[in-house]
All heavy atoms as TSV, in Angstrom:
chain	resi	resn	atom	element	x	y	z
A	1	MET	N	N	-67.887	-24.715	65.257
A	1	MET	CA	C	-67.200	-23.525	65.476
A	1	MET	C	C	-65.896	-23.776	66.152
A	1	MET	O	O	-65.704	-24.721	66.941
A	1	MET	CB	C	-67.923	-22.499	66.387
A	1	MET	CG	C	-69.357	-22.195	65.844
A	1	MET	SD	S	-69.648	-20.477	65.290
A	1	MET	CE	C	-68.928	-20.511	63.623
A	2	GLU	N	N	-64.817	-23.058	65.790
A	2	GLU	CA	C	-63.496	-23.273	66.341
A	2	GLU	C	C	-63.150	-22.220	67.380
A	2	GLU	O	O	-63.750	-21.209	67.506
A	2	GLU	CB	C	-62.530	-23.205	65.211
A	2	GLU	CG	C	-62.729	-24.276	64.165
A	2	GLU	CD	C	-61.763	-24.216	62.916
A	2	GLU	OE1	O	-61.289	-23.084	62.720
A	2	GLU	OE2	O	-61.617	-25.185	62.291
A	3	LYS	N	N	-62.056	-22.586	68.067
A	3	LYS	CA	C	-61.458	-21.616	69.060
A	3	LYS	C	C	-60.009	-21.373	68.707
A	3	LYS	O	O	-59.305	-22.312	68.202
A	3	LYS	CB	C	-61.552	-22.152	70.515
A	3	LYS	CG	C	-62.974	-22.318	70.965
A	3	LYS	CD	C	-63.064	-22.873	72.380
A	3	LYS	CE	C	-64.465	-22.996	72.740
A	3	LYS	NZ	N	-64.658	-23.477	74.188
A	4	TRP	N	N	-59.618	-20.075	68.869
A	4	TRP	CA	C	-58.219	-19.690	68.536
A	4	TRP	C	C	-57.631	-19.064	69.747
A	4	TRP	O	O	-58.297	-18.379	70.560
A	4	TRP	CB	C	-58.239	-18.663	67.447
A	4	TRP	CG	C	-58.756	-19.275	66.133
A	4	TRP	CD1	C	-60.043	-19.630	65.793
A	4	TRP	CD2	C	-57.928	-19.687	65.028
A	4	TRP	NE1	N	-60.073	-20.164	64.583
A	4	TRP	CE2	C	-58.791	-20.209	64.003
A	4	TRP	CE3	C	-56.552	-19.593	64.805
A	4	TRP	CZ2	C	-58.348	-20.730	62.847
A	4	TRP	CZ3	C	-56.108	-20.100	63.570
A	4	TRP	CH2	C	-56.990	-20.606	62.597
A	5	VAL	N	N	-56.368	-19.406	70.035
A	5	VAL	CA	C	-55.704	-18.877	71.264
A	5	VAL	C	C	-54.541	-17.931	70.945
A	5	VAL	O	O	-53.700	-18.312	70.061
A	5	VAL	CB	C	-55.189	-20.131	72.080
A	5	VAL	CG1	C	-54.429	-19.573	73.328
A	5	VAL	CG2	C	-56.343	-20.929	72.492
A	6	CYS	N	N	-54.384	-16.889	71.663
A	6	CYS	CA	C	-53.329	-15.938	71.521
A	6	CYS	C	C	-52.045	-16.535	72.149
A	6	CYS	O	O	-52.098	-17.016	73.281
A	6	CYS	CB	C	-53.609	-14.626	72.248
A	6	CYS	SG	S	-52.215	-13.454	72.148
A	7	THR	N	N	-50.955	-16.659	71.317
A	7	THR	CA	C	-49.795	-17.369	71.788
A	7	THR	C	C	-49.001	-16.435	72.734
A	7	THR	O	O	-48.104	-16.934	73.427
A	7	THR	CB	C	-48.871	-17.777	70.639
A	7	THR	OG1	O	-48.559	-16.614	69.872
A	7	THR	CG2	C	-49.574	-18.833	69.783
A	8	VAL	N	N	-49.326	-15.136	72.888
A	8	VAL	CA	C	-48.646	-14.197	73.716
A	8	VAL	C	C	-49.232	-14.207	75.092
A	8	VAL	O	O	-48.523	-14.365	76.144
A	8	VAL	CB	C	-48.601	-12.846	73.135
A	8	VAL	CG1	C	-47.991	-11.794	74.079
A	8	VAL	CG2	C	-47.965	-12.867	71.809
A	9	CYS	N	N	-50.595	-14.116	75.187
A	9	CYS	CA	C	-51.232	-13.963	76.578
A	9	CYS	C	C	-52.215	-15.068	76.871
A	9	CYS	O	O	-52.614	-15.140	78.033
A	9	CYS	CB	C	-51.940	-12.612	76.599
A	9	CYS	SG	S	-53.456	-12.478	75.648
A	10	GLY	N	N	-52.640	-15.939	75.969
A	10	GLY	CA	C	-53.574	-16.987	76.239
A	10	GLY	C	C	-55.020	-16.679	76.016
A	10	GLY	O	O	-55.888	-17.519	76.233
A	11	TYR	N	N	-55.299	-15.371	75.606
A	11	TYR	CA	C	-56.739	-15.052	75.330
A	11	TYR	C	C	-57.323	-16.047	74.290
A	11	TYR	O	O	-56.609	-16.401	73.287
A	11	TYR	CB	C	-56.773	-13.632	74.746
A	11	TYR	CG	C	-58.179	-13.231	74.161
A	11	TYR	CD1	C	-59.164	-12.900	75.044
A	11	TYR	CD2	C	-58.424	-13.383	72.847
A	11	TYR	CE1	C	-60.439	-12.521	74.471
A	11	TYR	CE2	C	-59.652	-13.053	72.289
A	11	TYR	CZ	C	-60.664	-12.672	73.142
A	11	TYR	OH	O	-61.899	-12.271	72.671
A	12	GLU	N	N	-58.532	-16.481	74.497
A	12	GLU	CA	C	-59.131	-17.460	73.632
A	12	GLU	C	C	-60.271	-16.726	72.844
A	12	GLU	O	O	-61.214	-16.270	73.426
A	12	GLU	CB	C	-59.730	-18.590	74.451
A	12	GLU	CG	C	-60.350	-19.639	73.531
A	12	GLU	CD	C	-60.798	-20.875	74.349
A	12	GLU	OE1	O	-59.980	-21.823	74.474
A	12	GLU	OE2	O	-61.927	-20.889	74.765
A	13	TYR	N	N	-60.167	-16.759	71.497
A	13	TYR	CA	C	-61.245	-16.295	70.692
A	13	TYR	C	C	-62.106	-17.431	70.320
A	13	TYR	O	O	-61.691	-18.430	69.677
A	13	TYR	CB	C	-60.683	-15.580	69.375
A	13	TYR	CG	C	-61.838	-15.179	68.470
A	13	TYR	CD1	C	-62.600	-14.151	68.697
A	13	TYR	CD2	C	-62.235	-15.997	67.382
A	13	TYR	CE1	C	-63.702	-13.831	67.940
A	13	TYR	CE2	C	-63.310	-15.706	66.530
A	13	TYR	CZ	C	-64.080	-14.529	66.869
A	13	TYR	OH	O	-65.123	-14.241	65.984
A	14	ASP	N	N	-63.322	-17.398	70.684
A	14	ASP	CA	C	-64.347	-18.468	70.438
A	14	ASP	C	C	-65.257	-17.982	69.349
A	14	ASP	O	O	-65.928	-16.914	69.538
A	14	ASP	CB	C	-65.147	-18.803	71.777
A	14	ASP	CG	C	-66.179	-19.877	71.514
A	14	ASP	OD1	O	-66.475	-20.256	70.438
A	14	ASP	OD2	O	-66.603	-20.294	72.602
A	15	GLU	N	N	-65.234	-18.604	68.188
A	15	GLU	CA	C	-66.087	-18.156	67.066
A	15	GLU	C	C	-67.539	-18.120	67.435
A	15	GLU	O	O	-68.217	-17.242	66.950
A	15	GLU	CB	C	-65.871	-19.099	65.809
A	15	GLU	CG	C	-64.482	-18.987	65.257
A	15	GLU	CD	C	-64.256	-19.979	64.139
A	15	GLU	OE1	O	-65.061	-20.871	63.816
A	15	GLU	OE2	O	-63.296	-19.796	63.366
A	16	ALA	N	N	-67.989	-18.997	68.290
A	16	ALA	CA	C	-69.404	-18.996	68.636
A	16	ALA	C	C	-69.786	-17.694	69.493
A	16	ALA	O	O	-70.859	-17.246	69.347
A	16	ALA	CB	C	-69.744	-20.208	69.451
A	17	ALA	N	N	-68.813	-17.226	70.257
A	17	ALA	CA	C	-69.025	-16.078	71.130
A	17	ALA	C	C	-68.728	-14.742	70.454
A	17	ALA	O	O	-69.294	-13.683	70.749
A	17	ALA	CB	C	-68.329	-16.216	72.449
A	18	GLY	N	N	-67.774	-14.780	69.475
A	18	GLY	CA	C	-67.293	-13.630	68.922
A	18	GLY	C	C	-66.530	-12.701	69.885
A	18	GLY	O	O	-65.975	-13.160	70.859
A	19	ASP	N	N	-66.403	-11.407	69.554
A	19	ASP	CA	C	-65.740	-10.430	70.431
A	19	ASP	C	C	-66.594	-9.158	70.414
A	19	ASP	O	O	-66.215	-8.186	69.756
A	19	ASP	CB	C	-64.352	-10.191	69.966
A	19	ASP	CG	C	-63.633	-9.214	70.871
A	19	ASP	OD1	O	-64.096	-8.875	71.970
A	19	ASP	OD2	O	-62.588	-8.640	70.407
A	20	PRO	N	N	-67.734	-9.210	70.982
A	20	PRO	CA	C	-68.731	-8.089	70.851
A	20	PRO	C	C	-68.236	-6.741	71.290
A	20	PRO	O	O	-68.525	-5.712	70.747
A	20	PRO	CB	C	-69.949	-8.543	71.802
A	20	PRO	CG	C	-69.852	-9.952	71.824
A	20	PRO	CD	C	-68.359	-10.325	71.729
A	21	ASP	N	N	-67.265	-6.766	72.289
A	21	ASP	CA	C	-66.677	-5.489	72.703
A	21	ASP	C	C	-65.826	-4.832	71.676
A	21	ASP	O	O	-65.624	-3.613	71.602
A	21	ASP	CB	C	-65.834	-5.747	73.950
A	21	ASP	CG	C	-66.724	-6.116	75.204
A	21	ASP	OD1	O	-67.869	-5.823	75.179
A	21	ASP	OD2	O	-66.059	-6.659	76.153
A	22	SER	N	N	-65.369	-5.674	70.681
A	22	SER	CA	C	-64.556	-5.158	69.557
A	22	SER	C	C	-65.391	-5.031	68.303
A	22	SER	O	O	-64.843	-4.849	67.164
A	22	SER	CB	C	-63.319	-5.963	69.372
A	22	SER	OG	O	-62.487	-5.988	70.484
A	23	GLY	N	N	-66.710	-5.319	68.359
A	23	GLY	CA	C	-67.601	-5.190	67.179
A	23	GLY	C	C	-67.630	-6.514	66.297
A	23	GLY	O	O	-68.077	-6.446	65.202
A	24	ILE	N	N	-67.127	-7.612	66.917
A	24	ILE	CA	C	-67.047	-8.849	66.186
A	24	ILE	C	C	-68.281	-9.670	66.694
A	24	ILE	O	O	-68.381	-10.141	67.836
A	24	ILE	CB	C	-65.855	-9.653	66.405
A	24	ILE	CG1	C	-64.528	-8.809	66.110
A	24	ILE	CG2	C	-65.707	-10.939	65.547
A	24	ILE	CD1	C	-64.473	-8.254	64.708
A	25	ALA	N	N	-69.285	-9.895	65.787
A	25	ALA	CA	C	-70.493	-10.528	66.179
A	25	ALA	C	C	-70.382	-12.030	66.498
A	25	ALA	O	O	-69.453	-12.726	65.957
A	25	ALA	CB	C	-71.523	-10.415	65.048
A	26	PRO	N	N	-71.109	-12.614	67.383
A	26	PRO	CA	C	-71.069	-13.990	67.658
A	26	PRO	C	C	-71.261	-14.849	66.305
A	26	PRO	O	O	-72.019	-14.373	65.516
A	26	PRO	CB	C	-72.289	-14.289	68.659
A	26	PRO	CG	C	-72.420	-13.006	69.292
A	26	PRO	CD	C	-72.086	-11.887	68.304
A	27	GLY	N	N	-70.594	-15.923	66.142
A	27	GLY	CA	C	-70.659	-16.751	64.956
A	27	GLY	C	C	-69.649	-16.316	63.887
A	27	GLY	O	O	-69.692	-16.893	62.853
A	28	THR	N	N	-68.811	-15.266	64.136
A	28	THR	CA	C	-67.867	-14.826	63.159
A	28	THR	C	C	-66.630	-15.753	63.159
A	28	THR	O	O	-66.023	-15.847	64.166
A	28	THR	CB	C	-67.404	-13.326	63.368
A	28	THR	OG1	O	-68.592	-12.499	63.395
A	28	THR	CG2	C	-66.395	-12.836	62.395
A	29	LYS	N	N	-66.317	-16.290	61.978
A	29	LYS	CA	C	-65.142	-17.183	61.927
A	29	LYS	C	C	-63.904	-16.400	61.996
A	29	LYS	O	O	-63.867	-15.144	61.584
A	29	LYS	CB	C	-65.232	-17.892	60.550
A	29	LYS	CG	C	-66.379	-18.940	60.389
A	29	LYS	CD	C	-65.984	-19.990	59.360
A	29	LYS	CE	C	-67.097	-21.031	59.351
A	29	LYS	NZ	N	-67.053	-21.885	60.547
A	30	PHE	N	N	-62.894	-16.980	62.603
A	30	PHE	CA	C	-61.667	-16.215	62.765
A	30	PHE	C	C	-61.115	-15.688	61.457
A	30	PHE	O	O	-60.592	-14.517	61.421
A	30	PHE	CB	C	-60.574	-17.149	63.421
A	30	PHE	CG	C	-59.371	-16.480	63.854
A	30	PHE	CD1	C	-59.336	-15.701	65.019
A	30	PHE	CD2	C	-58.172	-16.554	63.100
A	30	PHE	CE1	C	-58.183	-14.980	65.453
A	30	PHE	CE2	C	-57.005	-15.960	63.475
A	30	PHE	CZ	C	-57.059	-15.127	64.663
A	31	ALA	N	N	-61.207	-16.435	60.422
A	31	ALA	CA	C	-60.773	-15.987	59.071
A	31	ALA	C	C	-61.487	-14.748	58.609
A	31	ALA	O	O	-61.015	-13.937	57.731
A	31	ALA	CB	C	-60.860	-17.035	58.031
A	32	ASP	N	N	-62.718	-14.543	59.103
A	32	ASP	CA	C	-63.521	-13.391	58.619
A	32	ASP	C	C	-63.380	-12.137	59.482
A	32	ASP	O	O	-63.948	-11.093	59.129
A	32	ASP	CB	C	-64.987	-13.775	58.623
A	32	ASP	CG	C	-65.247	-14.920	57.568
A	32	ASP	OD1	O	-64.459	-14.964	56.548
A	32	ASP	OD2	O	-66.249	-15.674	57.761
A	33	ILE	N	N	-62.587	-12.245	60.552
A	33	ILE	CA	C	-62.284	-11.013	61.350
A	33	ILE	C	C	-61.382	-10.091	60.453
A	33	ILE	O	O	-60.490	-10.584	59.839
A	33	ILE	CB	C	-61.518	-11.404	62.711
A	33	ILE	CG1	C	-62.467	-12.305	63.556
A	33	ILE	CG2	C	-61.181	-10.157	63.421
A	33	ILE	CD1	C	-61.743	-12.784	64.743
A	34	PRO	N	N	-61.632	-8.758	60.595
A	34	PRO	CA	C	-60.781	-7.853	59.830
A	34	PRO	C	C	-59.251	-8.012	60.183
A	34	PRO	O	O	-58.975	-8.323	61.312
A	34	PRO	CB	C	-61.353	-6.491	60.248
A	34	PRO	CG	C	-62.713	-6.733	60.629
A	34	PRO	CD	C	-62.736	-8.114	61.239
A	35	GLU	N	N	-58.421	-7.834	59.220
A	35	GLU	CA	C	-56.963	-7.965	59.493
A	35	GLU	C	C	-56.416	-7.081	60.484
A	35	GLU	O	O	-55.399	-7.333	61.070
A	35	GLU	CB	C	-56.220	-7.960	58.143
A	35	GLU	CG	C	-56.400	-9.085	57.258
A	35	GLU	CD	C	-56.060	-10.387	57.824
A	35	GLU	OE1	O	-54.975	-10.535	58.463
A	35	GLU	OE2	O	-56.833	-11.395	57.757
A	36	ASP	N	N	-57.133	-5.838	60.697
A	36	ASP	CA	C	-56.611	-4.942	61.699
A	36	ASP	C	C	-57.053	-5.168	63.079
A	36	ASP	O	O	-56.756	-4.439	64.050
A	36	ASP	CB	C	-56.920	-3.500	61.278
A	36	ASP	CG	C	-58.404	-3.224	61.157
A	36	ASP	OD1	O	-59.270	-4.221	61.344
A	36	ASP	OD2	O	-58.791	-2.050	60.980
A	37	TRP	N	N	-57.841	-6.253	63.356
A	37	TRP	CA	C	-58.323	-6.676	64.670
A	37	TRP	C	C	-57.086	-7.018	65.481
A	37	TRP	O	O	-56.059	-7.658	64.919
A	37	TRP	CB	C	-59.262	-7.761	64.561
A	37	TRP	CG	C	-59.797	-8.311	65.875
A	37	TRP	CD1	C	-60.828	-7.819	66.604
A	37	TRP	CD2	C	-59.328	-9.461	66.548
A	37	TRP	NE1	N	-60.996	-8.547	67.732
A	37	TRP	CE2	C	-60.111	-9.573	67.798
A	37	TRP	CE3	C	-58.305	-10.402	66.310
A	37	TRP	CZ2	C	-59.899	-10.622	68.635
A	37	TRP	CZ3	C	-58.145	-11.468	67.233
A	37	TRP	CH2	C	-58.935	-11.499	68.373
A	38	VAL	N	N	-57.040	-6.746	66.708
A	38	VAL	CA	C	-55.961	-7.169	67.682
A	38	VAL	C	C	-56.617	-7.857	68.873
A	38	VAL	O	O	-57.709	-7.694	69.224
A	38	VAL	CB	C	-55.098	-5.958	68.122
A	38	VAL	CG1	C	-54.367	-5.332	66.891
A	38	VAL	CG2	C	-55.935	-4.856	68.804
A	39	CYS	N	N	-55.765	-8.629	69.489
A	39	CYS	CA	C	-56.131	-9.296	70.732
A	39	CYS	C	C	-56.605	-8.273	71.731
A	39	CYS	O	O	-55.910	-7.304	72.001
A	39	CYS	CB	C	-54.941	-10.078	71.303
A	39	CYS	SG	S	-55.252	-10.878	72.908
A	40	PRO	N	N	-57.820	-8.499	72.212
A	40	PRO	CA	C	-58.368	-7.476	73.222
A	40	PRO	C	C	-57.662	-7.382	74.562
A	40	PRO	O	O	-57.786	-6.487	75.355
A	40	PRO	CB	C	-59.823	-7.883	73.369
A	40	PRO	CG	C	-59.871	-9.344	72.927
A	40	PRO	CD	C	-58.785	-9.511	71.964
A	41	THR	N	N	-56.830	-8.462	74.809
A	41	THR	CA	C	-56.093	-8.533	76.096
A	41	THR	C	C	-54.681	-7.879	76.027
A	41	THR	O	O	-54.326	-6.988	76.821
A	41	THR	CB	C	-56.015	-9.913	76.617
A	41	THR	OG1	O	-57.308	-10.442	76.760
A	41	THR	CG2	C	-55.251	-10.017	77.952
A	42	CYS	N	N	-53.956	-8.269	74.953
A	42	CYS	CA	C	-52.597	-7.866	74.818
A	42	CYS	C	C	-52.237	-6.946	73.636
A	42	CYS	O	O	-51.126	-6.443	73.554
A	42	CYS	CB	C	-51.564	-8.945	75.074
A	42	CYS	SG	S	-51.572	-10.049	73.589
A	43	GLY	N	N	-53.129	-6.908	72.644
A	43	GLY	CA	C	-52.913	-6.026	71.455
A	43	GLY	C	C	-52.151	-6.543	70.275
A	43	GLY	O	O	-51.830	-5.799	69.409
A	44	VAL	N	N	-51.728	-7.844	70.343
A	44	VAL	CA	C	-51.048	-8.400	69.169
A	44	VAL	C	C	-51.996	-8.699	68.051
A	44	VAL	O	O	-53.205	-8.842	68.259
A	44	VAL	CB	C	-50.193	-9.700	69.480
A	44	VAL	CG1	C	-49.116	-9.272	70.514
A	44	VAL	CG2	C	-51.070	-10.783	70.028
A	45	GLY	N	N	-51.498	-8.841	66.866
A	45	GLY	CA	C	-52.350	-9.058	65.665
A	45	GLY	C	C	-52.737	-10.607	65.574
A	45	GLY	O	O	-52.410	-11.443	66.302
A	46	LYS	N	N	-53.630	-10.781	64.538
A	46	LYS	CA	C	-54.150	-12.123	64.299
A	46	LYS	C	C	-53.072	-13.126	63.952
A	46	LYS	O	O	-53.287	-14.341	64.204
A	46	LYS	CB	C	-55.092	-12.073	63.047
A	46	LYS	CG	C	-56.446	-11.405	63.343
A	46	LYS	CD	C	-57.270	-11.355	62.064
A	46	LYS	CE	C	-57.632	-12.675	61.508
A	46	LYS	NZ	N	-58.515	-12.670	60.369
A	47	ASP	N	N	-51.949	-12.762	63.504
A	47	ASP	CA	C	-50.899	-13.656	63.138
A	47	ASP	C	C	-50.288	-14.308	64.350
A	47	ASP	O	O	-49.483	-15.309	64.252
A	47	ASP	CB	C	-49.796	-12.983	62.384
A	47	ASP	CG	C	-49.109	-11.868	63.114
A	47	ASP	OD1	O	-49.749	-11.137	63.955
A	47	ASP	OD2	O	-47.924	-11.560	62.824
A	48	GLN	N	N	-50.615	-13.862	65.610
A	48	GLN	CA	C	-50.093	-14.458	66.819
A	48	GLN	C	C	-51.101	-15.417	67.397
A	48	GLN	O	O	-50.861	-15.860	68.569
A	48	GLN	CB	C	-49.729	-13.301	67.835
A	48	GLN	CG	C	-48.697	-12.315	67.377
A	48	GLN	CD	C	-47.334	-13.049	67.218
A	48	GLN	OE1	O	-46.940	-13.734	68.115
A	48	GLN	NE2	N	-46.750	-12.819	66.086
A	49	PHE	N	N	-52.154	-15.774	66.658
A	49	PHE	CA	C	-53.091	-16.682	67.191
A	49	PHE	C	C	-52.860	-18.132	66.496
A	49	PHE	O	O	-52.588	-18.176	65.363
A	49	PHE	CB	C	-54.490	-16.299	66.844
A	49	PHE	CG	C	-55.034	-15.218	67.872
A	49	PHE	CD1	C	-54.555	-13.914	67.834
A	49	PHE	CD2	C	-56.056	-15.541	68.818
A	49	PHE	CE1	C	-54.964	-12.979	68.799
A	49	PHE	CE2	C	-56.551	-14.598	69.739
A	49	PHE	CZ	C	-56.008	-13.287	69.694
A	50	GLU	N	N	-53.206	-19.173	67.309
A	50	GLU	CA	C	-53.175	-20.603	66.761
A	50	GLU	C	C	-54.473	-21.211	67.111
A	50	GLU	O	O	-55.184	-20.867	68.129
A	50	GLU	CB	C	-52.029	-21.363	67.496
A	50	GLU	CG	C	-50.668	-20.850	67.180
A	50	GLU	CD	C	-49.629	-21.689	67.897
A	50	GLU	OE1	O	-49.918	-22.499	68.799
A	50	GLU	OE2	O	-48.375	-21.591	67.490
A	51	LYS	N	N	-54.904	-22.146	66.221
A	51	LYS	CA	C	-56.122	-22.874	66.510
A	51	LYS	C	C	-55.940	-23.759	67.751
A	51	LYS	O	O	-54.945	-24.329	67.958
A	51	LYS	CB	C	-56.408	-23.761	65.290
A	51	LYS	CG	C	-57.830	-24.334	65.308
A	51	LYS	CD	C	-58.168	-25.285	64.246
A	51	LYS	CE	C	-57.998	-24.735	62.888
A	51	LYS	NZ	N	-58.420	-25.684	61.829
A	52	ALA	N	N	-57.014	-23.638	68.617
A	52	ALA	CA	C	-56.941	-24.371	69.877
A	52	ALA	C	C	-57.247	-25.842	69.636
A	52	ALA	O	O	-57.869	-26.236	68.666
A	52	ALA	CB	C	-57.951	-23.767	70.854
């Protein structure tokens, strides 16, 4: 599983943990997150994330 980091605020999306507060189940690959998902910390889109 990979980790992705928001380049704006530093929030780390860990595929193993998911983002349950946003309805993203643990084990969800970053590529499989809906395109309208935003960083739960600062609100930017997926295009602002880079692989850690």
